GUMI-402406 format. One line per field, with one value per residue (C-alpha): residue in one letter; x, y, z. Coordinates in pm, whole numbers. Layout:
residu: A|...;
px: X|...;
py: Y|...;
pz: Z|...;
***
This chain:
residu: M|A|G|L|I|I|L|I|A|F|I|L|D|L|V|F|G|D|P|R|W|L|P|H|P|V|R|L|I|G|R|L|I|Q|R|T|E|I|V|L|R|R|F|A|K|T|P|K|A|E|K|A|A|G|V|I|L|V|M|V|I|V|L|P|V|Y|F|L|S|S|L|L|I|L|S|A|S|S|F|S|L|Y|L|G|F|A|V|S|A|L|M|A|Y|T|T|L|A|A|R|G|L|A|D|A|A|R|A|V|L|T|H|L|N|A|G|D|I|K|Q|A|G|K|Q|L|S|L|I|V|G|R|D|T|E|N|L|E|A|K|E|I|T|R|A|V|V|E|T|V|A|E|N|A|S|D|G|V|V|A|P|L|F|Y|M|A|L|G|G|P|A|L|A|M|A|Y|K|A|V|N|T|L|D|S|M|V|G|Y|K|N|A|R|Y|I|N|F|G|R|A|A|A|R|L|D|D|A|A|N|F|I|P|A|R|I|T|A|V|L|I|C|L|A|S|G|L|L|R|R|L|K|P|A|A|T|P|S|P|P|I|E|T|F|E|G|R|P|Q|P|S|P|P|R|G|E|G|D|S|A|F|L|T|P|W|R|V|M|L|R|D|C|R|N|H|P|S|P|N|S|G|W|P|E|A|A|M|A|G|A|L|G|V|R|L|G|G|Q|S|T|Y|G|G|R|L|S|R|K|P|F|I|G|N|G|P|P|V|P|D|K|K|D|V|E|K|S|L|R|L|M|Y|C|A|S|L|F|A|A|L|G|A|A|A|V|N|L;
px: 3872|4234|4195|3883|4069|4337|4083|3889|4212|4311|3970|3977|4314|4190|3885|4020|4398|4569|4341|4554|4296|4313|4584|4823|5037|5336|5343|5334|5620|5814|5780|5886|6197|6289|6261|6442|6727|6773|6803|7040|7272|7350|7545|7673|7992|8208|8144|8123|7879|7670|7641|7535|7284|7144|7084|6909|6696|6577|6493|6305|6096|6021|5959|5718|5529|5475|5377|5154|4979|4923|4798|4554|4406|4386|4226|3967|3894|3845|3557|3400|3493|3351|3551|3869|3788|3732|4052|4252|4110|4174|4528|4599|4456|4701|4998|4901|4977|4868|4615|4850|5130|4903|4769|5122|5236|4933|4986|5326|5161|4904|5179|5364|5049|5005|5361|5474|5805|5914|5600|5619|5968|5846|5567|5813|6037|5762|5801|6168|6499|6686|6728|6442|6490|6656|6510|6373|6035|6185|6393|6083|5883|6172|6187|5812|5819|6116|5944|5618|5811|6007|5711|5491|5712|5766|5417|5195|5344|5574|5301|5071|5349|5400|5026|4993|5272|5180|4873|4834|5074|5364|5273|5285|5627|5741|5619|5827|6133|6062|6005|6332|6518|6352|6454|6797|6912|7129|7494|7591|7813|7526|7378|7646|7699|7383|7153|7343|7128|6806|6930|7044|6724|6521|6728|6660|6289|6245|6454|6165|5889|6098|6143|5777|5687|5906|5740|5394|5480|5590|5265|5067|5244|5145|4786|4778|4898|4828|5140|5373|5747|5992|5934|6284|6627|6796|7169|7407|7375|7680|7687|7849|8155|8188|8110|7873|7545|7395|7026|6868|6838|6508|6378|6101|5854|5951|5647|5529|5507|5871|6051|5986|6114|6432|6500|6425|6672|6937|6918|6791|7137|7193|7103|7290|7009|7002|6623|6507|6657|6416|6084|6249|6391|6054|5882|6139|6092|5715|5714|6000|6189|6523|6555|6859|7141|7240|7065|7170|7128|7209|7410|7619|7600|7514|7570|7372|7381|7099|6802|6599|6641|6581|6691|6363|6307|5953|5712|5384|5192|5438|5363|4996|5094|5323|5033|4812|5087|5127|4755|4738|5043|4898|4571|4762|4947|4627|4451|4755|4789|4417|4432|4716|4497|4173;
py: 3098|2975|2781|2612|2514|2344|2148|2039|1930|1727|1559|1479|1313|1106|992|939|914|896|714|569|663|1031|1232|1355|1671|1501|1235|1511|1688|1361|1319|1679|1621|1312|1492|1802|1590|1425|1764|1913|1613|1670|1978|1861|1671|1770|1767|2148|2149|1883|2101|2398|2181|2066|2427|2495|2184|2308|2651|2530|2289|2468|2822|2727|2491|2775|3038|2806|2689|3050|3140|2850|2959|3323|3233|3013|3283|3543|3337|3257|3278|2929|2789|2943|2790|2447|2460|2571|2289|2025|2149|2149|1798|1665|1779|1561|1192|1070|819|708|650|447|242|166|60|-162|-322|-440|-566|-763|-967|-1010|-1139|-1386|-1507|-1387|-1219|-1190|-1005|-787|-686|-600|-389|-218|-127|107|336|309|357|67|-280|-502|-835|-1024|-854|-1054|-973|-768|-566|-499|-375|-153|-3|61|241|451|556|632|864|1032|1069|1207|1511|1501|1389|1568|1818|1995|2055|2181|2407|2567|2578|2783|3017|3067|2870|2570|2712|2721|2371|2255|2417|2224|1901|1987|2028|1700|1516|1651|1519|1177|1148|1309|1378|1068|1048|801|840|954|1219|1328|1647|1676|1628|1837|2150|1950|1766|2083|2268|1977|1976|2348|2314|2035|2183|2336|2087|1787|1934|2030|1672|1534|1759|1661|1290|1340|1524|1252|991|1177|1180|816|674|319|344|283|333|101|103|8|142|-38|-116|118|104|75|308|203|401|186|459|366|553|563|544|867|910|779|891|760|994|903|863|771|1142|1223|932|1034|1385|1251|1005|1271|1519|1252|1064|1324|1353|978|985|1083|1325|1654|1620|1256|1175|1407|1234|891|953|1080|773|535|693|681|311|205|44|79|210|260|11|-161|-113|-174|77|-25|-318|-100|-151|155|138|403|480|334|548|468|273|-78|-346|-458|-358|-275|-562|-568|-418|-129|-51|2|209|424|490|603|837|966|1033|1206|1423|1504|1614|1845|1989|2042|2214|2432|2529|2608|2814|3025|3112|3192;
pz: -4655|-4676|-4351|-4483|-4801|-4591|-4388|-4696|-4867|-4561|-4543|-4916|-4871|-4576|-4771|-5123|-5091|-5430|-5680|-5958|-6220|-6128|-6310|-6043|-6075|-5910|-6182|-6442|-6262|-6262|-6637|-6688|-6474|-6678|-7011|-6890|-6755|-7094|-7263|-7003|-7001|-7368|-7261|-6922|-6999|-6700|-6323|-6318|-6608|-6433|-6124|-6338|-6524|-6190|-6087|-6418|-6369|-6031|-6170|-6479|-6269|-5942|-6066|-6349|-6116|-5869|-6125|-6329|-6012|-5906|-6254|-6254|-5920|-6026|-6358|-6189|-5931|-6204|-6345|-6011|-5646|-5598|-5889|-5747|-5411|-5566|-5773|-5467|-5254|-5520|-5579|-5206|-5180|-5441|-5232|-4932|-4893|-4549|-4685|-4962|-4712|-4486|-4778|-4900|-4551|-4501|-4842|-4716|-4396|-4596|-4760|-4432|-4263|-4549|-4496|-4839|-4753|-5116|-5222|-4911|-5017|-5366|-5222|-4989|-5285|-5405|-5104|-5002|-5181|-5022|-5172|-5055|-5233|-4948|-4640|-4350|-4195|-3910|-4157|-4365|-4068|-3961|-4310|-4309|-3974|-4086|-4408|-4224|-3991|-4269|-4505|-4230|-4283|-4659|-4752|-4501|-4258|-4505|-4767|-4492|-4363|-4705|-4765|-4447|-4562|-4927|-5021|-5253|-5514|-5266|-5146|-5508|-5550|-5243|-5403|-5709|-5487|-5310|-5638|-5776|-5472|-5498|-5864|-5888|-5532|-5497|-5395|-5665|-5969|-6192|-5965|-5718|-5921|-6129|-5830|-5578|-5616|-5584|-5275|-5100|-5180|-5045|-4725|-4681|-4761|-4507|-4228|-4034|-4131|-4020|-3674|-3652|-3747|-3471|-3214|-3339|-3317|-2957|-2882|-3056|-2846|-2532|-2648|-2753|-2422|-2526|-2744|-2451|-2497|-2330|-1953|-1846|-1936|-2222|-2235|-2416|-2793|-3016|-3314|-3641|-3533|-3223|-2973|-2690|-2695|-2345|-2283|-2159|-1784|-1655|-1320|-1106|-1270|-1627|-1849|-2191|-2259|-2180|-2347|-2712|-2639|-2481|-2763|-3023|-2872|-2819|-3152|-3400|-3557|-3591|-3959|-4278|-4361|-4165|-4139|-4145|-3807|-3627|-3706|-3697|-3349|-3226|-3372|-3222|-2880|-2908|-3001|-2773|-3061|-3234|-3589|-3810|-3858|-4180|-4514|-4873|-5154|-5511|-5382|-5150|-4775|-4567|-4191|-4005|-3633|-3428|-3332|-3021|-2702|-2839|-2854|-3015|-3377|-3492|-3553|-3745|-3454|-3441|-3806|-3721|-3418|-3632|-3869|-3582|-3468|-3823|-3858|-3520|-3595|-3938|-3779|-3545|-3846|-4047|-3758|-3695|-4062|-4080|-3760|-3900|-4198|-4015;
***
């Protein structure tokens, strides 16, 4: 029964995505976070108090989301087994975002194909945290591929992972954690203390799913052989610290299957996040491109180490390829989560 719920939820997401007219639990969680933050900040006047308020925020958001979700499923099941099944499937569906991620990425591509760089940047700003106003086309496509890789974990594999462990209620609790991090988990003056608990909990929650996502992307790349990584060794890559980063050894029998694994293992730590580098490195290896480098956040320049063999950065075709890899990896994850619950 639980495995069937997971498969139905995955299919619903592929078919319907995230209709804007449909009330979404994550948007409700977001409004709750905003209002709770306002209340807590009235009492958090020192850095220590901000940290304590951040812990309280996490507790008053995540725990109620889990228990209310569980109560809703139990209540529906008490009336009818079929009603409980339907509520569980719909709840599970709202935690997944493969179709929404693909739609958002393709919306950016639509503007790029029309030659409207400014509008493409505005569309990109809806799915990334970096500044997008002055990005060139190649920087926009790099940002899209990076967010597809990262959100393959946050938006699909991680919810499926927690769904397999504890059902739709635990997947919903994960979405609460992820939403908290996206709203308050910043390392700026406003949130460096207040958002610390949310950021650390999100790092812990995504530790295993991010690595599973990277493995699934590598497997997807092996399956989709037409997505050929770079066929020749690339020159050493300079990191932002100035240290040379050699390309992985490539023997005569090197293949499209092996390159993503090598790049993943070599470059997975070339990211400020303890988790995001894993799926990004796998994606870079699968596409034969280079990710990372300079980005601007809130007007402040951030220089990240490079990920991938490069030197080419992703182009518009690579965005579509990344989406195919994301869908394939997501399918693997859904089948695996369903199999665990047979």
